[in-house]
C-alpha positions in Angstrom: 103.8 93.2 151.2 104.0 95.0 147.5 108.0 94.1 145.8 109.7 97.4 145.5 111.5 98.5 142.7 114.5 99.9 141.8 113.7 102.7 139.6 116.2 104.7 137.0 115.3 108.7 138.3 115.3 109.7 135.0 112.3 107.4 134.0 110.2 109.8 137.2 108.3 112.7 136.2 108.5 114.5 139.7 105.4 116.4 138.4 103.1 114.8 136.3 100.5 115.0 139.3 99.9 118.4 140.3 102.0 118.9 143.3 99.9 119.7 146.2 103.4 120.9 148.4 104.4 124.1 146.0 107.5 124.5 147.2 110.4 122.5 149.2 111.9 124.5 152.5 116.1 124.7 151.8 117.0 123.6 155.3 114.3 121.0 155.8 115.7 119.7 152.7 119.2 119.7 153.4 118.6 117.9 156.4 117.3 115.4 154.4 120.1 114.8 152.3 122.0 114.6 154.3 119.8 111.4 156.3 120.0 110.2 153.6 124.0 110.2 152.7 124.5 108.2 156.2 121.5 106.1 156.2 120.6 105.8 152.8 116.5 106.3 151.9 114.7 103.9 154.2 111.1 104.7 153.1 110.5 104.7 148.9 108.3 106.7 146.8 105.5 106.0 144.7 104.7 106.5 141.4 102.7 104.4 139.2 103.2 103.7 135.9 102.1 106.2 132.9 99.9 104.9 130.0 102.4 106.9 127.4 105.5 107.6 128.6 106.3 111.2 128.2 109.5 112.7 127.8 111.4 109.9 128.4 109.6 109.6 131.6 107.9 106.0 132.0 106.0 107.0 135.8 105.1 109.5 137.5 105.2 111.0 141.2 103.1 109.4 143.7 104.5 110.5 147.4 108.2 111.6 147.7 109.0 114.8 145.8 111.4 116.2 148.9 113.1 111.8 148.0 113.0 112.1 145.1 114.7 115.9 144.4 117.4 114.8 147.6 118.4 111.2 145.9 118.4 113.9 142.8 120.8 116.3 144.6 123.1 113.5 146.0 123.9 112.0 142.3 121.8 108.6 142.7 121.0 106.7 139.7 117.9 104.5 141.3 115.5 104.5 144.1 113.3 102.7 145.5 109.9 102.3 144.5 106.7 100.9 145.2 104.3 100.7 141.6 100.9 101.4 142.8 97.9 101.0 140.1 95.5 104.6 140.4 92.1 104.5 138.1 92.1 107.3 137.5 94.3 110.9 138.4 91.8 111.9 140.8 92.4 109.3 143.5 96.5 109.7 142.5 96.2 112.3 143.5 94.0 111.2 147.1 96.7 109.5 147.3 98.9 111.8 147.3 97.5 114.3 150.4 97.1 110.7 152.2 100.7 110.3 152.5 102.1 114.4 152.9 99.1 114.5 155.6 100.7 111.3 157.1 104.4 112.9 157.3 104.4 116.2 157.0 101.5 118.1 156.6 101.4 121.0 153.8 100.0 124.5 154.4 96.0 125.4 154.8 97.4 127.8 151.7 98.8 124.5 149.5 95.5 122.8 150.1 92.7 125.8 149.0 95.4 125.8 146.1 95.5 121.8 145.2 91.5 121.6 145.3 91.4 125.0 142.6 94.2 123.8 140.2 92.8 119.8 140.6 89.5 121.4 139.7 90.8 123.8 137.0 91.8 120.7 135.4 89.2 119.3 134.9 90.0 116.5 137.5 86.9 117.9 139.6 83.6 119.6 139.5 83.2 121.7 142.5 85.9 122.6 145.6 82.8 120.5 147.5 83.6 116.7 145.8 87.3 117.7 145.3 87.1 118.5 148.9 85.0 114.7 149.3 88.3 112.6 147.8 91.4 114.3 149.0 90.2 114.6 151.8 87.7 112.0 153.3 89.7 111.1 156.3 89.3 114.6 158.0 86.6 115.4 160.5 83.3 117.6 158.9 85.2 120.2 160.4 88.0 120.6 159.5 86.5 120.3 156.1 84.0 123.0 156.3 87.7 125.1 157.7 89.3 123.7 154.1 86.6 125.0 152.0 86.5 128.2 153.3 90.4 129.0 153.0 89.7 127.7 149.1 87.2 131.0 148.9 90.2 133.2 150.2 92.0 131.6 147.1 89.6 132.6 145.0 89.2 136.4 146.4 92.8 136.9 146.6 95.8 135.7 145.7 96.5 137.4 143.7 97.3 139.9 145.5 99.2 138.2 148.5 103.4 138.1 148.2 103.5 135.5 150.7 100.4 133.6 151.1 101.6 130.0 152.3 103.3 132.0 155.2 99.7 132.5 156.5 98.4 130.6 159.9 94.8 128.7 159.9 93.4 130.8 162.5 94.2 134.1 159.9 92.7 132.2 156.8 89.8 131.3 158.6 89.6 135.5 159.7 90.0 136.4 156.2 87.3 133.7 155.1 84.9 134.4 157.9 84.7 138.5 156.3 84.5 136.9 152.8 81.4 135.0 153.4 80.5 138.2 155.2 79.9 140.5 151.9 83.3 142.3 152.2 85.3 141.2 150.0 85.9 144.4 147.6 86.5 145.8 150.8 89.5 143.4 152.2 90.8 143.8 148.2 91.1 147.6 147.8 92.5 147.3 151.2 95.4 145.4 150.0 95.9 146.9 146.7 98.0 149.4 148.0 100.8 147.0 149.6 100.6 144.8 145.9 104.5 143.4 146.8 105.1 144.1 149.7 106.4 141.4 152.1 103.8 139.5 153.9 103.6 140.7 157.2 103.4 144.7 156.0 99.8 142.9 154.5 99.0 141.6 157.5 99.5 144.5 159.6 97.7 146.3 156.5 95.0 143.9 156.9 94.6 143.1 160.1 92.5 146.1 161.6 90.8 146.7 158.5 89.3 142.8 159.2 88.8 143.0 163.0 86.5 146.8 162.3 84.5 144.7 159.5 84.0 141.7 161.7 82.8 142.9 164.7 80.0 145.4 162.4 76.4 143.9 162.9 75.0 141.7 160.0 71.4 142.0 158.8 69.4 139.6 160.2 67.6 138.8 157.4 70.0 139.0 154.7 72.6 138.4 156.2 74.6 140.6 155.2 76.9 143.9 156.4 74.6 146.8 157.5 77.4 149.4 156.3 
């Protein structure tokens, strides 16, 4: 069994890694705080020792952002932690993703965003290599679906108000429209409702998506006939 360490909270950098969870849901965080206050922290967090201390931080967080945040809010000074030794940042990212898939999976949008951010920071060369490394335990069809969702983030992220609320089915539908050559149409459809609520944006997109996905494609080019 791995040795358990009790580390000072002030020495742990919560964002030394890219985080796949972009926001912590307040009600769930409150419930976690109550549970820790009453019963203590049942599951230690996971960290790795930074090669170079940064802003007083000696360790980087791999998994347990919600647990770390709750303990800080409760005024704890130390937290139980397992010390890991990833060989690369990419490996640490994979460990974080695996842990979250077991405990509470992040939204489809957050997964796709993490992939693009990891590429931007130079941890992976392409979406395919990132998906293979971070989501290797998932079935091939699920990995393909994630790759399709990456195309939606690339195309529409600046235009959407609350994209983390999009369901897998909604992202699948948007991805299919982009793959069939309608990215410009979707962009033009969203421009008049930039900044408006997620429901309004989806209500605006939905009839356009229904229309373009019914449209026949050229069997030779696979592009829309329109």
